[in-house]
Structure formats: C-alpha cells, structure tokens
C-alpha positions in Angstrom: 0.0 0.0 0.0 1.3 3.4 -0.9 1.8 6.2 1.6 -1.0 8.2 -0.1 -3.4 5.3 0.1 -2.5 4.8 3.8 -3.0 8.5 4.5 -6.4 8.4 2.7 -7.5 5.4 4.8 -6.5 7.1 8.0 -8.3 10.3 7.0 -11.5 8.3 6.1 -11.3 6.4 9.4 -10.9 9.7 11.3 -13.9 11.2 9.5 -16.0 8.2 10.4 -15.1 8.5 14.0 -15.9 12.2 14.0 -19.4 11.6 12.4 -22.0 13.9 14.1 -25.3 12.4 15.2 -28.5 14.1 16.2 -29.8 13.6 19.7 -32.3 11.1 18.3 -29.6 9.2 16.5 -27.3 9.2 19.5 -30.1 8.0 21.8 -31.0 5.2 19.4 -27.3 4.2 19.1 -27.0 4.1 23.0 -30.5 2.5 23.3 -31.6 5.3 25.6 -34.3 7.9 25.6 -33.7 11.3 24.1 -34.9 12.9 27.3 -32.0 11.3 29.2 -29.5 12.8 26.8 -31.3 16.2 27.1 -31.0 16.0 30.9 -27.3 15.1 30.7 -26.8 18.0 28.3 -28.5 20.4 30.8 -26.2 19.3 33.6 -23.1 18.8 31.5 -22.7 15.2 32.6 -21.4 12.1 30.9 -21.3 13.0 27.2 -19.6 15.9 25.4 -21.8 17.5 22.8 -21.3 19.9 19.9 -23.6 22.9 19.7 -24.3 24.3 16.2 -26.6 27.2 16.7 -29.4 25.8 18.8 -28.8 22.3 17.5 -27.0 19.6 19.5 -24.9 16.9 17.9 -22.8 14.1 19.4 -19.7 12.7 17.9 -19.7 8.9 17.3 -16.3 8.5 18.8 -17.6 10.2 22.0 -20.5 7.8 22.1 -18.2 4.8 21.6 -15.9 6.1 24.4 -18.9 6.5 26.7 -19.8 2.9 26.1 -16.2 1.7 26.5 -15.9 3.5 29.9 -19.0 1.8 31.1 -18.2 -1.7 30.0 -17.7 -4.1 32.9 -16.2 -7.5 32.7 -14.7 -9.6 30.0 -11.1 -9.4 28.6 -9.6 -7.4 31.4 -12.2 -4.6 31.4 -13.1 -3.2 34.8 
C-alpha cells in the first residue's frame, strides 16, 4: 500500500469517528431515551456535545468512548 493510500484510509477512518449524530440518532445508538441525553446536556454530565446554533450533535467517537468507559467484565475490562 502506498503512503498516499494509507493516508487516505487514516483520514477516512478519522472522518467516520468524527461523524456527528443528532440527539435522536445518539439516543438510538445508545438505546436510551432522548430525554436522558437532554437532561445530561443540561447538567453537562457524561457526554460531550457539539452545539451548532441551537442544535445539539454528538460525535460517534464520544458515544463509543462513553460505552467503552461503562463496559464491565470480559477481557480485562473493569
């Protein structure tokens, strides 16, 4: 694989990790209610969010990190 192809793959992977999701999409991804995410947003707990005007978005990589931090058991996890 050439250096350019490797760079393009890394960029694409980074873009996918940075994908923005609406509150509804994030709630579905986490199998939670949108009201829970809204409450967390008001208190600033648990999940970072991106504000675009009055819209709220969540990065997929932050959602994945949230799940990873709360995973218990198996393969040396807490």
